[in-house]
N, C-alpha and C positions, 0 to 999 in steps of 0.2 A: 677767222672764218672757219678754217680746219679744224681747229680746237673745238669749236661748238658741235660740228658733224660728228666728231669722234665722241662726243659725250652723250649724243643723241643716239648713235649707234649702239653704245655701250647700254643705255636704259634700256633699248628695245631688247637686246639679249637678255638683260636681266629679267625683264618682264615676261619675256617668252620662257625663260627658264623657270619663273616662280609659277606661270601658269601651268607649265608642264608637271612640276612637282605636284600642284593641287590637283590636276586631272588623275595623277597616279594615285594620290591618296583617296580620291573620290571612288575612283575605280576599286580600290583594295576594300574600302568600306562597304561597297556596294555588292561586291563579291563575298565578302564575309556575312553579309546581311541575308543575299539569295542562298548562300549555303546554309546558314543556320535555319531561315526560314523553310527551306526545302528538306531539312531533316524531319523524320517523323519520331516524335517523342513518344516511345512505347515503355513497357514495363522493363525493370532492370534484367539483365541476364544473370542467371545463377550456374556457377560452376561448381560441382562436388569434385573434391579432391580426395578425401577420405569419409567415410568408406566407399570402396569400390567392390563390386561382386567379384568374387565369392566372400568377400570379407564377413567375420561373424565376431560377436562379443562373447565374453564369458561371465556369468554371474559374480558380482562383488569384485570385477576386475575393472578399472578405469580403462576408458577407451577415448581416443583422440578423434575429435570430428573437425575437419578442416574443409572450409569452403569460401568461395569469393562471389560477391554480389557487384556485377559491372555496369556502369550506366550505358543507356541507350537514349541519347538525346536530352537527358537531364540528369542532375548529380544524384547519386544514391544517398539517402539520409538515415536510413535503417535498414539493419539486417538482423533477423531474428531466427533462433533455431527452436524447435519444439518438439518434444518428445512425447507420442501419444496424445498430442494436444495440448501439452503443458508447456509454458516457457521453461527452457533449460540454457538459454543462451540468448545474448543481445549485445550489439554493436551499435552505435550511432556515429555521425558525423556529417559531412557535405563535402564528398569527393568523387571522382570518376570510380572509383572502386572502394569497398569496404570488405576487408578480410575477416572471417570468423575462424577463431581457433578456440574450441571448448573442450571439456573433459567431461564425460558422462561416465557414471558407473552403474550399471544395470541391477536391480535388486531381485528381478524375476526372469526366469527363462522363457523363452517363446519368441513371437515375431512381433517385434515393436515397430511403431511407425515413426519415421524422422520427417520433419516438415521444416523447410526453409522459405523464409517469407522476407522479401526485399521490396523496399518503398523508396521512391524518388521523391524530390522537392515539390512535383506536381500531385502527389499523393496517389501515382498510378503503382499498383502493386503487381508482384509477381510471386506466386506459390508453387514449389515443387515438393512434393512427397515421395518417399521411398520406404520399402521395407527394409528393416534390419533384423537378422536373427541373432538370438543369444541363446548360447548353450549352458547345459549345467556346469556348475564349478566344480573342480577337483577337490575333493574333501575326504581324505583318507579315513579320519577319525569321525565322519559324520557328525561334527557339532555345529555344522552352520557357518564355520569359519574357513574361507579359501585356504587351501594349502600354502598358497603363494603370501599370505600375509598371516598365516597360523604360527606363532612362536613355538608352539607344540603340536605339530602335525599328527602325530601319533597317539596323543592323549586328548580326550575329549574335554573340552572347557569353554565357558562362555565367550561371547565376541568382546565384553568389556574388558576383559583381562587378556585380550590377544589370542583366545583360544587354548589358555591354560588355566588350570584348575588353582586356585591360591589356598593356601593351608588351612586358614581361618574362614574360608566361605563356605559355610554349613548348606545354604540354601543353593549353591552354585549359580549365582545370578551375576557374578563378576564385581560386587560391592560387598566392601568390609567396612568394620569399624564404624565410626559416626555417620558415614555414607549410608548405612543400611539400618534404618529403624525397624525393619522387621527381618532380623538375621535368619530365621527358620523358614521363611516364606519367600519364594524367588519374586522380584519385583524389577523395576526400572527405575534410571537416575531421576526422571521427572517426578516420581512418587517416592523419593527417598527409599528405595529398596523395597516396597511394599506393593502387592498387587493391587492395581488401582480399583477395583470394585469394592475393596475392604477399607478404603480410606474415605471418611466423611468428607463432605462439600456442602455446609450448611447453608452457606448463600448460593448454592447453584450457578457459581460463575465459571465453572470448569477448572478452577485452581484449588487442589486439595487443602483440607484445613492445615495439615503438617507444613504446607509450603505457602500458605496464606497469610500475609501480614494483617489482612483485614477480614477473618473468616465470617464476620457477622454482617459483611457489606459487599454485594457483587462489585467486582472491578475487572481491572484488564490484567492478562498474563504478564506484561512487561512492567506492571506495576506492582508485581507480588501479589495480585488478587486486590487491589486498592482503588477506589474511585478517583475522580479528579481531586474531590475534597482531600485527599490524604495528602496532597502536597502542601497543604496549609495546617497540617497537624504535626505539632513539633513541640512535644511536652518539655524539652530541655532548653527550648529556644537559641538553638545553635545554627538556625537556617539550614539545618540537615532534616528533611522531613522523616518522620519515624520510620516508614517503610523502607527508607535507604539507609537509616542511620543503626550502625552496629553498636553504639552506646546511647541507646534513646532515653536514658535517665541521666546521663552526665553530658554536660555541656563540652563540646569540643569542635574540632575543625572539620569542615566539609571534605577537605583534603584527605583527612585521616578517617573518612567515613562516620564522622560524627564524633569520634572519640577523643579525649583530651590529649595534647601534646604539651607535655611540660618543657619550659625553657627557664634559664636563669632568672629572666625577667617576669616569669609567669609560672610559679610553681605548681598552680593547680591546673594548668594547661587548657584553661577555657577560652583562651584568646584575649582576655582582657590583662593588660599590664599591671603588676601587682601595685604600682603607685596609684593606678585608678580604680584598683580591685577593692572593694568593700569587704569580699570575703574570700580573702587570698589563699585559703585551703579548701574551699568548698567550690566546684565548678560551677559557673552560672553566667546567662547571656547577659552581654553588654546593657541590654535594655532594662537590666534589672540591679545595675551597678556591680556586675560579676558574682552576684548572689544566686542561689538555686528559687526558682520561681515555686512559690507554695500555693498560692491563690490563682487559679487559671482554670475557670470553669469550660472555657470552650477549648482548651488544650492547644492553642497555637503558640505558647511560649512567651506570650506577652501577659505580664501580670494584671489581674483585674484592675488593680488601681491606676493603670495607666492606659488601659484598653479601652479605647472609643466604640468598640463594639464586642463586649464581653461575651455575648453569647452566639457569636458567630465567628468562627475560626478565620482569621485573616492574616496579613503580613506585618511584620515588626515595622518595616519601613513606613508603613500606611497606619501607625498606631493600633495595629490590631485589627483593621478592617480589610475589606476586599475591595481593591481599585476596579474600575471598568477594564474588563479585558483580561483579570487576573489569571485566568485560566487558558489564555492564548498561548498558541504554539505555532508560531509563523512557518516553521520548516518542517513541522509534522514528523518530528523525530522521537516524539514521545517525552520531551523534557521541556516542562513549561518554561517559557520566555524569561520569566523573572530569574530563574536559576541556570538559564542556558547561556553559556559564554560563548557561542556562536549560533545565535537565534535565527541568523538567515542562511545557516549551512547545517544541513542534518549530520548528526553524529549521535553515537551511542551513548546511553545514560552513564556509563562507566567513565567516560571521558567529558563529563558534564557537558554532553551535546554537540561537543566539537569533532569533526570527522578526523580520524588519525591521518599521518602524512602517507601519500598514496593510496588513499581510500576516497575518492571523489564523490561516491554516492552517499558516504557517512553510515554505512550498515555495519562497520566493523569487520569488513572482510577486505583485505588488501586488493586492489585492483589485479594485482598479477595471479591471484588465487581466485578471483570473482569472474563468473560467467556473464555476469551482467554490471559490469563496472558503473554504469552510468545510472542503473535502476537499484534502489534499496531492496534487499531480500534477506530472508533468513540463511543462516550457515547451512541449514539441513537441505537448503535447496540451491546449494552453490552460490549463494548471494543473487539469486532472482527472485522476483516477487512472483506470488501465484496466480498468474494470469493464464487465460485459456485462448486457444487460437480462435477468433472471431470471425475468420472469412472461410469457413468450411466449404463454401459453394464455389470459390474461385476455381476455375477448371483449367485456365491457360497455362500450361506447363512446357514452355518453350526454352528448356535448358540447353538441348544440344542442337535441336532443329528449329530455329526461330520461324521458319516459313511454315511450318505445320501447326497452326494455330487453331483454336475453336472457331467455328464459323460464326458463333454468337460475336466473337470479338469484333467482327466486321458489320455486324447487323443487329446492335444490341437493342435496338430499339423494339424489334420484333420477338426478342428471345425471352423465354421465362426460365432464367438460371435457377430459380429456388422452387419451381413448381407450385407457386402459391395463386396462379391466375392473373398476376399483374405483370404488366410489360412496361418498357420505357420509362417515360417520365411519371406514370402512375405508380411506379415501385420505388420507394425511397431506399430500400433494403433488397436490392436485385440479388443479393447473395444468401437470404436468410429468409425463409418462408414466414410470411406474416399474414395479418389481418387486413381486411380492406379499410376499415376504421382506422387504423394504424398508417395507411398508405404502405402496406405491404410489409410493414415491420412487425416483428413479434412484440406481444404486449409485454412479456417478460423475458428479454434476451439474457441467456446464460443462467437463468432461474426457472426452470420448467414449473415449480410448484409455487411460485411467487412469494416464498416467505422471507424474502430479504437476505437468502443467504446463497451465494452463488454456487452453480452446480459443482465447481470445481472443489467445493469445501463441504458440499451437501451430503451427509451420508444417506439421507433419505430423500431423493431428489423428486420424488412425485408425493411426498406428503409433507404437509405443514407442519413446521417445527420451530425453535426457538435457536438463535446462534450459540447459546451457551450449551446446547444439547447437539450441536454440529448438525443443525437441521431437521432433527427427527423429533416426534412426537413423544410424551410421557404416556406410558399406558395407565399410570395411577392419576393422571391430570389431563382428561380428553378436553377441557375447556381452556387449558393454557393459562390458568390464571395464578399459579403457583400453589394453589391451596389442595392439597392431595386427599383422595380416598373419602373416608367416611368424615373427614373435616368439612368438606364441601357440601352444602346443603343443596346446591345447584349444579352437579357434576358437567351439565352440558351447556351451562350459560356462564360466561366469565362474570366474576364480581369480585368486590374487595374484600379483603379479610374481616373488615369490621362488620360486614354483612354476612357473614358466614360464606362467602363464595357465590352470593346470589347479587343479580344487578339491581339497581335502584333505577327506575325508569324516570321519575322525575327530577332526579338528581344532576345539577349542572356543575361542570368541572372544567377548569382551564387545562388545555392540551397546549404543549410546546413541540414544534417541530424545528429540530436543530440539525442544521446541515453541516456534518463535521469537515467532509472532505469532498474536492471535485478533482477528477482525473479525466484526461483526454488524451488521444493521439498526440504526441510532442511535435506537431507539425504548425501549429498556430502562432501568430504574432500576439493574439489576444482572445480572449473568450469573456461571454458575458452571459447572464442566465436570469430567468424570471421565476419566481416561486409563488405559486397561486393557491389559495384556500377558496374553494367552491363556496360560493355566498358572501365572501368578503368583498368589500368595495375596491380594495387596492391590492396590487400585486408588490412582492418585494424584489427589488431588482439586485443583482449580484454583479458587480458592485454598485454602489448609487450612482455612479457615471462612469464614463470610459471604460476600461478593459480591467479584467482581474490581473494581479500581479503573478508573473510565472516565476515558480519555485525551480522549474527545471524537471526534465523528464516526464512531461505530460502533467505535472501537478501544479495545482493553482491556489495562491493563498486568498482564503475567503474573508480574512478579517475578522472583525467582531460582529458585522452586520450580516449573521448568518442564522437568525432565529426569528420565528414569528409565533405569537401566543394567541390562541382561540378559544371560545367558549363551546362546550360540547355536553350533550346527555350522557350519563355514563353508560347507557346501552346504545348509544347512537354508533355510526361510522364516521371516522375521520379521514378526510380525503384530501388530497394535495396534488398539484401539478408542478412539475419543474422544466421548463425549456431552455435549451442552451444553442448558443450559436458560436461558430469559431471565426476569426477574421484571418484572410490569408496575409503574408508577408507584404504582397503588393498593395498599396493603398490605393490602386485602381479597380481593385477586384472586391465584390460585396461580400458582406458575411455569408457563410453557408450553416443551414441548420445542421445541427448534430442530434436532433431528435427531439423527443419529451419522454419523461417518465411520469407515469399516472399510477397512484397507488392509494388503497384504501385500508383503512387498519381499525381494528376495533379495540375496546377497553384492554384485552389481554396482551395487546402489543405496545401500549403506553407505558412500556416498562423500562425506558432507558437504554436497552440493548441497542448496539449500533447494528445496522443493516445495509445492505447494498442493492443499488438498482442501476440498471444500464439502459440508456436511451440509445437509439440508433436511427440516423438520418441521413439525406443523400450527401451530406458533407463529411460524415464519419461517425464518431460515437463519443459519449460522455458517459461517465459512472460517478454517481453519488454515494457517498457513505453518510447515513442520516440515523437519527434516533427519534422518537417521540416518547415524551414523559408527561406524566400527570402532573398538573400545576407548573412545575419547572424542572428543567435539566440542571441547573446550576447547583 
């Protein structure tokens, strides 16, 4: 009996103990919940370490910028640094704080504006701006090269030769020998030592003929002036496109830039073993038994005798035809997928589309030297993309005194931040002046003249122009139909060359809209869009279902379902609309509108040139890169 009482007592103690532990756990959870719930989620705090007044910089001398973005109720996801409104540094993550450590080399003296933009995972931003003075550089010989980096500080010389004058540099441009095509006229590297105005550009693609591998066809600079079709132009059939091929008439290895590499088992170096090579002393592709291709009218390296598409350049692996999506570039690094050895990771063309170790954005600039290690950009911009600051109206700058905020932060429903007459929920773009019909958003964000060239790159921001002319019009071609001067019978109306530049009012033609790329703020779990052609019965959904695939850094993979073709009169106006939505990471939250793009283009813009357009909505922004083509963009 005594034993049973002992057992009951022990059980009571055990139960009471367990209940006590449970109560403590419940109390702790409730405390944490109330503490978190009571926290006010506000914009991240920004702490500037360098520069500090009265710091200043010097022209051509690197200056180190250091700052920290700290969380206030929510994790920090992005910290960006802008100079005069242009992106100069970026760090991403998801942490209590994100440090920024960037180098900037000023090229002009005067007062420059530094802006620091921090964003948390709720999308709340904080912007702080400050002025930074830059003094003239010390330059004893007045050659434009700072004494600190001038190898000949007392002797005038060009910057390309470190401030020294080379013995055989007659024109004093720093280029000599084969690098200087115009040895008696000063020029630059991009034009091979020639003055750019004197270099012809037959196809008007912005790549001078001496540097253009396809001088008769407009193309892209990164493809040496060639169009997408150049990727299947391969005269020697060695799977190295001619514009990349150092030996375009001799079959070789892509690793050797298309040149033959001789081996004991392959004496002509064409990659076909001598045992299987019908022409062991003449380089030729494997598709032709190792013999040179003699009859190939479409120039794709596949002999006409075995080419199933002899009049359209294609791929040898598809018997000379083009498969669906032959021109796809999933990672948007400029290397077509069929040749891209890392088709889901961006990388430079020199490394076959693969990123170099220590280069996570694949732009060819190592992370330790890259001011934007997670965003691909050119070397001349320190590895950052050419983006502009899109929140100029954000006025809350509570870096040091978080209590001294703008009164509108407390009563934003009644404040008109941008002065466009719209407030609260009626204004989808509270920090950008806009129009009533666009719910307070500008019709052409970052593109004042609406010509498809963003203001950051547009040298004529208030005049309609073409991308190949940096957004400027051509005086000899006022209607922008590429027919100049006296050759244009209708200089004020765009028309085709076969009609001497005059429009044909009754002529029906097909117009293709090709959405090349989609970029958003990198905060969404998924994005989807609709493209609509007014008057057409259906809309194109991107993607057909679910969400677009995230390539990282705010870029989205559109796949091959990104084109729509419709009929138009040659003298008509082709219009389209694109609407996009972003899905937050929480499945319980609804999608948020990223705005819409509405564009109208006439005949002169159906030219295949890539243009940009940005939409801004209550949830953020999106930007499309697109082109419109007569008949087809393929």
